[in-house]
C-alpha positions as CSV (number, residue, x, y, z in Angstrom):
1,M,7.3,-27.4,12.2
2,V,8.3,-24.0,11.4
3,Q,5.8,-21.3,13.2
4,F,5.1,-18.4,11.1
5,W,3.0,-15.8,13.3
6,N,1.5,-13.9,10.4
7,G,-1.4,-11.6,12.7
8,N,-1.7,-7.8,13.0
9,K,-2.5,-7.1,9.7
10,S,-4.7,-7.0,6.8
11,A,-6.2,-10.0,4.4
12,I,-3.7,-9.5,1.5
13,R,-0.3,-8.7,3.1
14,Q,-1.5,-11.8,5.1
15,E,-1.5,-13.7,1.9
16,F,1.3,-12.1,0.5
17,E,3.6,-12.5,3.2
18,W,2.8,-16.5,3.7
19,K,3.3,-17.1,0.1
20,V,7.0,-15.4,0.0
21,L,7.8,-17.8,3.2
22,Q,6.6,-20.9,1.3
23,L,8.6,-19.5,-1.6
24,A,12.0,-19.2,0.0
25,L,11.7,-22.3,2.0
26,Q,10.7,-24.2,-1.4
27,Q,14.2,-23.6,-2.5
28,T,16.3,-24.6,-0.1
29,K,14.1,-27.2,2.6
30,P,11.4,-28.5,0.2
31,N,9.9,-30.5,2.8
32,Q,9.4,-28.2,5.7
33,L,6.1,-27.9,6.9
34,I,4.9,-24.4,8.4
35,N,2.0,-23.2,10.4
36,N,0.9,-20.1,9.1
37,D,-0.6,-18.6,12.4
38,L,-3.1,-15.8,12.2
39,T,-3.7,-15.2,15.7
40,D,-4.5,-11.4,16.4
41,H,-2.6,-10.2,19.6
42,P,-4.6,-6.5,20.6
43,N,-2.2,-5.3,22.7
44,A,1.7,-4.0,21.6
45,E,3.0,-6.4,24.7
46,D,1.6,-9.3,23.6
47,E,2.7,-9.1,20.1
48,G,6.3,-8.2,21.1
49,R,6.2,-11.3,23.0
50,V,5.4,-13.8,20.4
51,F,8.5,-15.1,20.5
52,A,8.7,-16.3,23.9
53,H,5.5,-18.3,23.1
54,G,6.4,-20.4,20.2
55,T,6.9,-18.6,16.9
56,D,9.9,-18.9,14.8
57,V,9.2,-16.7,11.8
58,L,7.3,-13.0,11.4
59,V,7.4,-10.6,9.3
60,T,6.8,-6.9,10.1
61,V,8.3,-3.4,9.6
62,A,12.1,-3.0,9.8
63,G,12.9,-1.6,13.4
64,N,9.8,-2.3,14.6
65,M,9.8,-0.8,18.6
66,K,7.1,-3.6,20.0
67,F,10.4,-6.1,19.6
68,A,12.8,-5.8,22.1
69,Q,16.5,-5.4,20.7
70,G,18.2,-8.6,20.9
71,S,15.0,-10.6,20.9
72,Y,14.9,-11.2,17.7
73,L,17.4,-11.7,14.3
74,M,16.3,-9.5,11.1
75,L,17.2,-10.4,7.6
76,P,17.2,-7.2,5.8
77,Q,15.9,-8.0,2.8
78,P,12.7,-5.8,1.8
79,L,10.4,-7.7,0.8
80,C,7.7,-5.4,-0.9
81,R,9.6,-2.7,-3.0
82,G,8.6,-0.5,0.4
83,L,5.1,-0.9,-1.1
84,L,3.5,-0.3,2.6
85,G,5.7,2.9,3.2
86,C,3.4,4.1,0.1
87,R,0.1,5.3,2.3
88,L,-3.0,6.7,0.0
89,L,-5.4,8.5,2.2
90,I,-8.4,7.3,2.8
91,V,-11.3,9.8,3.2
92,H,-15.2,9.9,3.3
93,K,-16.3,10.7,-0.5
94,S,-18.1,13.9,0.0
95,R,-13.8,15.5,1.1
96,L,-12.2,14.7,-2.2
97,K,-12.3,18.3,-3.6
98,E,-11.2,19.2,-0.3
99,F,-8.3,16.6,0.0
100,S,-7.3,17.7,-3.8
101,S,-6.1,20.8,-2.7
102,L,-4.7,20.4,0.8
103,G,-1.1,21.2,1.1
104,E,1.1,19.7,3.7
105,A,1.0,21.5,6.9
106,Q,-3.0,21.9,6.5
107,L,-3.0,18.2,6.2
108,K,-0.9,17.7,9.6
109,K,-3.2,19.4,11.0
110,L,-6.1,17.4,10.4
111,S,-7.0,13.8,12.5
112,I,-5.1,10.9,11.2
113,G,-6.9,7.7,12.4
114,I,-4.4,4.7,13.2
115,P,-5.3,1.1,15.1
116,A,-4.0,1.0,18.4
117,T,-0.4,-0.5,18.3
118,W,0.2,-0.2,14.7
119,A,3.8,0.4,14.2
120,D,3.8,3.8,12.1
121,A,1.7,5.5,14.8
122,E,4.9,6.7,16.9
123,L,6.3,7.9,13.0
124,F,3.2,10.1,12.5
125,R,3.9,11.6,15.8
126,V,7.8,12.3,15.4
127,N,6.4,14.2,11.9
128,Q,4.1,16.3,13.6
129,Y,0.9,14.9,12.6
130,H,-2.1,15.2,14.4
131,V,-2.6,11.2,15.6
132,V,-5.5,9.4,17.1
133,E,-4.7,5.8,18.3
134,Q,-7.0,3.7,19.5
135,G,-9.1,1.3,18.6
136,S,-8.9,-1.5,15.7
137,L,-8.9,-0.6,11.7
138,E,-12.2,-1.6,12.0
139,E,-13.3,1.0,14.3
140,R,-10.7,3.8,12.4
141,L,-12.6,3.0,9.3
142,I,-16.1,3.5,11.1
143,A,-14.4,6.9,12.8
144,V,-13.3,8.3,9.2
145,Q,-17.0,7.4,8.3
146,N,-18.9,9.0,10.9
147,R,-16.7,12.2,10.7
148,E,-15.0,11.4,14.0
149,C,-11.5,11.0,12.5
150,D,-10.9,13.0,9.3
151,Y,-8.9,10.6,7.3
152,M,-6.4,7.4,7.4
153,A,-3.4,6.4,5.8
154,L,-2.6,2.9,4.8
155,G,-0.2,1.2,2.4
156,A,-0.6,1.2,-1.3
157,N,-0.5,-2.6,-1.4
158,E,-3.9,-3.0,0.9
159,A,-6.1,0.5,0.5
160,E,-8.3,-0.6,-2.3
161,A,-8.5,-4.0,-0.5
162,I,-9.3,-2.5,2.8
163,V,-12.1,0.1,1.5
164,A,-13.6,-3.2,-0.2
165,Q,-13.7,-5.3,2.5
166,F,-15.3,-2.8,4.9
167,A,-17.6,-1.3,2.7
168,H,-20.5,-2.8,4.5
169,L,-19.7,-0.8,7.6
170,A,-18.0,2.2,6.0
171,P,-20.3,2.3,2.5
172,D,-19.0,6.2,1.9
173,L,-15.5,6.0,2.1
174,V,-13.2,6.2,-1.2
175,V,-9.1,6.0,-2.1
176,E,-8.3,9.6,-2.1
177,P,-7.0,9.5,-6.0
178,T,-4.3,12.7,-5.9
179,L,-1.9,12.7,-2.7
180,M,0.7,9.8,-1.3
181,L,2.3,10.3,2.0
182,Y,5.6,8.2,1.7
183,Y,8.1,7.2,4.3
184,P,10.9,4.2,3.9
185,F,8.8,1.6,5.8
186,P,10.1,-1.9,4.2
187,L,8.9,-5.1,5.3
188,V,11.8,-7.8,6.6
189,F,11.6,-11.0,8.1
190,Y,12.5,-11.5,12.0
191,C,13.2,-14.6,13.4
192,H,13.8,-16.3,16.7
193,P,17.4,-15.3,18.2
194,E,18.3,-18.9,18.6
195,K,17.2,-20.1,15.1
196,H,20.2,-18.7,13.1
197,D,19.7,-22.0,10.4
198,L,16.1,-21.1,9.9
199,M,17.3,-17.3,9.5
200,A,20.3,-18.6,6.9
201,N,17.5,-21.1,4.6
202,I,15.1,-18.1,4.4
203,A,17.9,-15.7,3.3
204,Q,19.3,-18.1,0.7
205,G,15.8,-18.7,-0.7
206,L,14.9,-15.6,-1.3
207,E,17.9,-14.7,-2.6
208,L,17.2,-17.6,-5.3
209,C,13.6,-16.4,-5.9
210,M,14.5,-13.2,-6.3
211,A,17.4,-14.2,-8.9
212,N,14.9,-17.4,-10.7
213,G,12.0,-14.5,-10.7
214,E,9.6,-16.3,-8.4
215,L,9.5,-13.3,-5.8
216,D,9.1,-10.6,-9.0
217,A,6.4,-12.7,-10.4
218,L,4.1,-13.5,-6.6
219,F,4.6,-9.0,-5.9
220,E,3.1,-8.9,-9.8
221,Q,0.1,-11.5,-9.0
222,T,-0.7,-10.1,-5.7
223,Y,-0.3,-6.6,-6.5
224,G,0.7,-5.5,-9.6
225,S,-2.9,-4.3,-11.1
226,D,-3.6,-2.8,-7.8
227,V,-0.5,-0.7,-7.7
228,R,-1.7,0.5,-11.3
229,A,-5.3,1.7,-10.3
230,V,-4.1,3.7,-7.5
231,N,-1.3,6.0,-10.3
232,L,1.3,6.0,-7.5
233,Y,3.4,7.9,-10.4
234,Q,0.8,10.7,-10.8
235,R,0.1,11.7,-7.1
236,R,1.9,14.5,-5.2
237,V,4.0,13.3,-2.2
238,F,4.9,14.3,1.1
239,H,8.0,13.1,2.7
240,L,7.9,11.6,6.1
241,T,10.9,10.8,7.8
242,N,11.2,7.2,9.4
243,P,13.6,7.6,12.8
244,I,13.0,3.8,13.9
245,L,15.0,2.6,10.4
246,P,17.7,-0.2,11.5
247,S,21.1,0.8,10.5
248,E,21.4,-1.8,7.8
249,L,18.6,-0.1,6.1
250,A,19.0,3.3,6.7
251,Y,19.1,4.8,3.4
252,Y,16.5,2.8,2.2
253,Q,13.8,4.0,-0.6
254,S,11.3,2.4,-2.3
255,E,11.7,1.9,-6.1
256,L,8.3,2.8,-6.5
257,L,8.7,6.5,-5.8
258,P,7.8,8.9,-8.5
259,T,10.8,10.1,-10.0
């Protein structure tokens, strides 16, 4: 039984990443049983120790600093076309006009709400954004609703779904339609450092899924309509640097960036 830890993320990411692992292992180990562990770990220390507590594989952003160097094997194959690094702003609907005319320097002075332990909090700080890092995703959304925070920035693969999911708690939040923040933020598989065979099976399976079109089909099925709906190619883009990218992905850029 392969233990796949799939917690601490949005439901739409959980669904996609679970299906990617299933697709990959079906190619190389068709009878392999996989446990989809959706346990959330509320603090970074617990999350960073999941491999010491039975986890075999997970998906995370490349270079995630919660995991100590040497405590995992990384498969440097981006899984989601860099979509998670295409960040859309979640704002109060009464402020749409204000945000549509903001420059980058002005945006940096406003407060961005980021849930505690999220890997991109330090990235925003390095890029000189005013970060309020605390609480859960739900609590940060309510803070924007109550104007205790100015905005959140969520992946284009999840922004609309999260606004809809929490509409009963934050009914005045919308996805801002004109801006996008971009930083290279590829999702990759991390494996237990002793699970070389599992890593090899996933790597081979992913290669086969890319060659036969199944990975592209899954992306389209999960995210295609949402990506088209948010008009990524028609937005103003503010570029941020990502200081935690590992050397294998140092020059990575999403294929979804406007040209």
